[in-house]
Backbone as CSV, one residue per row, in Angstrom:
resi,resn,N_x,N_y,N_z,CA_x,CA_y,CA_z,C_x,C_y,C_z
1,UNK,128.659,111.420,115.400,128.897,113.018,114.308,128.080,111.889,113.240
2,UNK,128.413,110.883,113.009,128.068,110.655,111.679,126.612,110.073,111.418
3,UNK,125.559,109.966,110.471,124.150,109.929,110.203,124.207,109.035,109.319
4,UNK,123.585,107.843,109.750,123.515,106.909,109.142,122.122,106.692,107.661
5,UNK,121.445,108.227,107.747,120.648,108.332,106.666,121.417,109.008,105.975
6,UNK,122.484,109.513,105.800,123.162,110.552,104.930,123.378,109.690,103.723
7,UNK,123.126,109.990,102.548,123.477,109.497,101.414,122.393,108.415,100.800
8,UNK,121.127,108.357,101.388,119.927,107.933,100.751,118.984,109.110,99.966
9,UNK,118.599,107.773,98.615,117.781,108.360,98.056,116.566,108.442,98.220
10,UNK,115.496,109.264,98.367,114.312,108.955,98.581,113.169,109.849,97.450
11,UNK,112.398,108.840,96.872,111.752,109.207,95.946,110.079,108.591,96.220
12,UNK,109.253,109.427,95.357,108.124,108.748,95.203,107.833,108.644,93.631
13,UNK,107.877,107.279,93.217,107.654,106.617,91.743,106.388,107.570,91.290
14,UNK,106.510,107.429,90.053,105.676,108.444,89.365,104.571,107.833,89.117
15,UNK,102.950,108.383,89.338,101.680,108.027,89.573,101.650,106.646,90.138
16,UNK,102.269,106.604,91.210,101.669,105.639,92.145,101.539,106.316,93.525
17,UNK,101.240,107.554,94.043,100.898,108.018,95.050,100.126,108.843,95.270
18,UNK,98.680,108.862,95.560,97.427,109.538,95.575,97.294,110.071,97.139
19,UNK,97.513,111.481,97.070,97.660,112.426,98.580,95.491,112.363,98.514
20,UNK,94.852,112.509,97.731,93.581,112.874,97.699,92.651,112.380,96.750
21,UNK,91.594,111.704,97.079,91.031,111.045,96.069,89.325,111.980,96.052
22,UNK,88.935,111.662,95.054,87.407,112.618,94.570,86.659,111.780,94.939
23,UNK,85.604,112.409,95.830,84.533,111.516,96.222,82.989,111.859,95.321
24,UNK,82.907,113.112,94.857,81.740,113.408,94.411,81.441,114.731,94.275
25,UNK,80.195,115.453,94.403,79.680,116.855,94.688,78.605,116.672,95.369
26,UNK,78.969,117.703,96.775,77.588,118.044,97.439,76.540,117.837,96.615
27,UNK,75.192,117.351,97.481,74.398,117.321,96.508,73.518,118.692,96.699
28,UNK,73.282,118.934,95.156,72.265,119.696,94.878,73.569,121.042,94.142
29,UNK,74.473,120.773,94.617,75.517,121.573,93.847,76.635,121.374,93.002
30,UNK,77.798,122.401,92.521,79.013,122.049,92.049,80.201,122.171,93.124
31,UNK,79.678,121.856,94.079,80.772,122.093,95.019,81.700,120.640,95.226
32,UNK,82.691,120.383,94.680,83.300,119.305,94.602,83.763,118.302,96.255
33,UNK,84.002,117.344,96.580,84.181,116.680,97.893,85.406,115.852,97.812
34,UNK,86.311,115.930,98.605,87.870,115.020,98.305,87.876,114.445,99.797
35,UNK,88.480,113.498,99.913,89.146,113.216,101.069,90.618,112.546,100.766
36,UNK,91.008,112.661,101.716,92.397,112.693,102.240,92.918,110.912,102.288
37,UNK,93.785,110.355,100.974,94.164,109.235,101.549,95.322,109.189,102.319
38,UNK,95.634,108.655,103.586,96.891,108.422,104.336,97.478,107.211,103.392
39,UNK,98.938,107.671,103.514,100.107,106.769,102.427,100.377,105.670,103.511
40,UNK,100.414,104.245,102.608,100.507,103.195,103.135,102.156,103.351,103.957
41,UNK,101.862,102.524,105.132,103.537,102.410,105.890,103.828,103.858,106.582
42,UNK,102.933,104.947,106.273,103.182,106.084,106.695,104.621,106.732,105.786
43,UNK,104.638,106.476,104.431,105.801,106.827,104.050,105.355,106.731,102.209
44,UNK,105.129,108.245,101.769,104.740,108.154,100.665,105.916,107.535,99.609
45,UNK,107.061,107.555,100.410,107.804,107.687,99.351,108.531,106.068,99.822
46,UNK,109.916,105.849,98.811,110.340,104.452,99.173,111.886,104.965,99.255
47,UNK,112.957,104.428,99.740,114.317,104.683,99.882,115.292,103.546,98.900
48,UNK,115.864,104.252,97.734,116.530,103.633,96.703,117.775,103.316,97.556
49,UNK,118.066,101.774,97.526,119.521,101.314,97.811,120.086,100.719,96.727
50,UNK,119.935,101.059,95.543,120.367,100.163,94.608,121.908,101.484,93.860
51,UNK,122.453,100.423,93.363,123.538,101.138,92.621,123.401,101.027,90.899
52,UNK,121.942,100.105,90.638,122.017,99.954,88.964,121.513,101.332,88.597
53,UNK,122.138,101.526,87.044,122.220,102.744,86.297,121.024,103.221,86.298
54,UNK,119.865,102.717,86.292,119.086,103.038,86.285,118.193,104.108,87.153
55,UNK,118.845,104.228,88.138,119.058,104.925,89.358,119.876,105.854,89.202
56,UNK,120.797,106.053,88.556,121.819,107.145,88.487,121.522,108.150,87.420
57,UNK,120.258,107.968,86.724,119.959,108.997,85.880,119.383,110.073,86.516
58,UNK,118.840,109.979,87.514,118.091,110.822,88.428,119.515,111.757,89.078
59,UNK,118.639,112.957,88.694,119.697,114.015,89.296,119.813,114.152,90.922
60,UNK,120.953,114.122,91.584,121.096,113.925,92.834,122.015,114.978,93.357
61,UNK,121.703,115.732,94.535,122.471,116.449,94.761,123.093,116.653,97.180
62,UNK,124.343,117.148,97.032,124.124,116.729,98.487,124.772,118.272,98.369
63,UNK,124.289,119.377,99.580,124.918,120.173,100.313,125.288,120.250,101.792
64,UNK,126.586,120.777,101.923,126.855,120.429,103.048,127.139,121.964,103.829
65,UNK,127.658,122.135,105.107,128.065,123.525,105.679,128.765,122.967,106.794
66,UNK,129.503,123.915,106.794,131.071,123.879,107.977,131.021,125.183,108.717
67,UNK,130.739,124.805,110.331,130.924,126.198,111.160,131.898,126.179,111.690
68,UNK,133.298,126.735,111.886,133.964,126.593,112.609,134.468,127.971,114.007
69,UNK,134.223,127.706,114.530,134.176,128.577,115.969,135.749,128.858,116.428
70,UNK,136.303,129.986,116.240,137.950,129.866,116.494,138.182,130.799,117.491
C-alpha cells in the first residue's frame, strides 16, 4: 500500500531541456522545419533528493484522496 515514489520532487531545470530543434526553412519557402530532440536517458527531468534550503524555495503541494466504503 505504500508507494516508494511518494514525496519525490520531479523538475526540469531552467533552460536545460530542449524538446524541439529548428533545422531551417523548406527550400524556396518560408515554412520552418523542426526536429524532435529525444530527452537524454528518456527523462527530461531530474529527481530532487536534496533537503538543502535552495530546493525548499520551490512551491510543493500534495493532494490526497480517501475513499471509505461502509
